[in-house]
C-alpha positions as CSV (number, residue, x, y, z in Angstrom):
1,X,8.7,-1.8,-9.6
2,X,9.1,1.9,-8.1
3,X,6.3,3.4,-8.4
4,X,5.0,5.6,-5.4
5,X,2.0,5.3,-4.2
6,X,2.0,7.7,-1.0
7,X,4.0,9.4,1.6
8,X,2.3,7.4,4.0
9,X,0.2,4.1,4.2
10,X,-3.2,5.8,4.8
11,X,-2.4,7.3,1.5
12,X,-1.5,4.1,-0.1
13,X,-4.6,2.6,0.8
14,X,-6.4,5.1,-0.4
15,X,-4.9,4.8,-4.1
16,X,-5.2,0.8,-3.9
17,X,-8.7,1.0,-3.2
18,X,-9.3,3.7,-5.8
19,X,-7.7,0.9,-8.4
20,X,-10.1,-1.9,-7.2
21,X,-8.2,-3.5,-4.5
22,X,-10.0,-4.1,-1.0
23,X,-8.4,-2.4,2.4
24,X,-8.3,-5.8,3.7
25,X,-5.8,-7.2,1.0
26,X,-4.1,-3.6,0.8
27,X,-3.2,-3.6,4.8
28,X,-2.1,-7.2,3.9
29,X,0.4,-6.0,1.7
30,X,1.5,-3.2,3.7
31,X,1.8,-4.8,6.5
32,X,4.0,-7.3,4.4
33,X,6.2,-3.9,2.8
34,X,6.8,-2.7,6.2
35,X,8.4,-6.0,7.8
36,X,10.3,-5.8,4.4
37,X,11.5,-2.5,4.5
38,X,9.7,-0.1,2.1
39,X,6.7,1.0,0.6
40,X,7.2,1.6,-3.0
């Protein structure tokens, strides 16, 4: 898994939302990614 979805959290949230992922779920996923050191 190495697909880049955006350069920052806002871009990633937008892409995920366009693909049917709710903002709440996407924010939770971004927080987990941030804690683990990556957004890829």
